[in-house]
C-alpha positions as a printed Julia matrix, in Angstrom:
113×3 Matrix{Float64}:
 142.38  159.44  78.88
 141.95  160.44  75.65
 145.64  159.82  74.77
 145.4   156.15  75.41
 142.37  156.05  73.46
 144.13  157.31  70.76
 147.33  155.39  71.14
 144.97  152.08  71.43
 143.29  153.11  68.06
 146.21  154.12  66.08
 148.56  151.71  66.59
 145.27  148.79  66.17
 144.82  150.31  62.59
 148.6   150.77  61.61
 149.24  146.72  62.98
 146.73  145.81  60.99
 147.96  147.54  57.74
 151.57  146.63  58.93
 150.39  142.84  58.68
 148.84  143.0   55.71
 151.63  144.86  53.67
 154.04  142.56  55.31
 152.61  139.68  54.16
 151.0   140.45  50.87
 153.92  142.9   49.28
 156.37  144.11  51.41
 158.18  140.4   52.65
 155.81  137.66  51.99
 157.29  134.39  52.65
 156.6   133.38  48.89
 156.16  135.71  45.97
 152.96  136.88  45.31
 151.87  136.73  48.94
 151.43  134.17  51.53
 148.69  132.71  53.61
 150.33  134.43  56.93
 147.84  137.71  55.84
 145.35  135.95  58.05
 146.79  136.85  60.78
 145.41  139.95  60.62
 141.79  138.65  61.03
 141.95  138.63  64.87
 142.94  142.02  64.96
 139.99  142.62  63.02
 137.63  141.94  65.61
 138.19  144.82  68.36
 138.03  147.67  65.69
 134.35  148.77  66.73
 134.82  148.1   70.35
 137.87  149.97  70.55
 136.51  152.8   68.37
 132.9   152.57  70.1
 135.25  153.09  73.52
 134.07  149.56  75.05
 136.04  148.65  78.21
 135.69  145.37  77.76
 137.17  145.25  74.44
 140.37  147.34  75.93
 140.85  144.42  78.32
 140.88  141.66  75.97
 142.97  143.79  73.33
 145.49  143.89  75.32
 145.71  140.65  75.71
 145.42  139.87  72.07
 148.53  142.29  71.47
 150.84  139.98  73.18
 150.63  137.77  70.36
 151.81  139.92  67.93
 154.67  140.61  70.09
 155.46  137.28  70.62
 155.48  137.05  66.61
 157.3   139.85  66.09
 160.23  138.9   68.94
 160.5   135.63  66.95
 160.68  137.06  63.66
 163.09  139.98  64.7
 165.21  136.97  65.93
 165.06  134.68  62.98
 164.46  136.94  59.78
 166.64  139.08  57.84
 166.66  143.0   56.05
 163.19  144.11  55.48
 160.96  141.1   57.44
 163.93  142.22  60.77
 162.76  145.53  60.26
 158.86  144.72  59.86
 158.97  142.74  62.77
 160.72  145.53  65.12
 158.13  147.76  63.85
 155.24  144.88  64.9
 156.9   144.87  68.51
 156.82  148.52  69.21
 153.26  148.39  67.61
 152.23  145.81  69.67
 153.8   147.23  73.13
 152.27  150.56  72.0
 148.93  149.06  71.85
 149.13  147.02  75.19
 149.93  149.86  77.32
 147.73  152.08  75.74
 144.58  149.58  76.15
 145.98  149.22  80.05
 146.29  152.73  80.52
 142.91  153.37  79.17
 141.02  150.76  81.49
 143.13  151.96  84.5
 142.18  155.51  83.67
 138.65  155.08  82.85
 137.92  152.44  85.94
 139.64  155.57  88.44
 137.52  157.63  86.68
 134.33  155.97  87.52
 135.34  155.21  91.27
């Protein structure tokens, strides 16, 4: 259960950092950054719930990660260069977040039974 918790927490924080860096510095749509950096805001909502190990937060965060997976797939398909590499990284982090959240919920429910 500890590995699932660490996987979810670290992938969530890394996904936040990736999205911010991507849209402000690394490969923004427009020079100087873009409003697309606001896509990071939904990821900030579950941070404290995940850190406090709230089961409900892990459940809905797994569903939230699917939106970032979808965005990563679309941008990996349509973008080129550094933006494509960042999109692939977003895909990997969102899959790790999804799997870690599911594993944490499953293990915690199994331990409670």
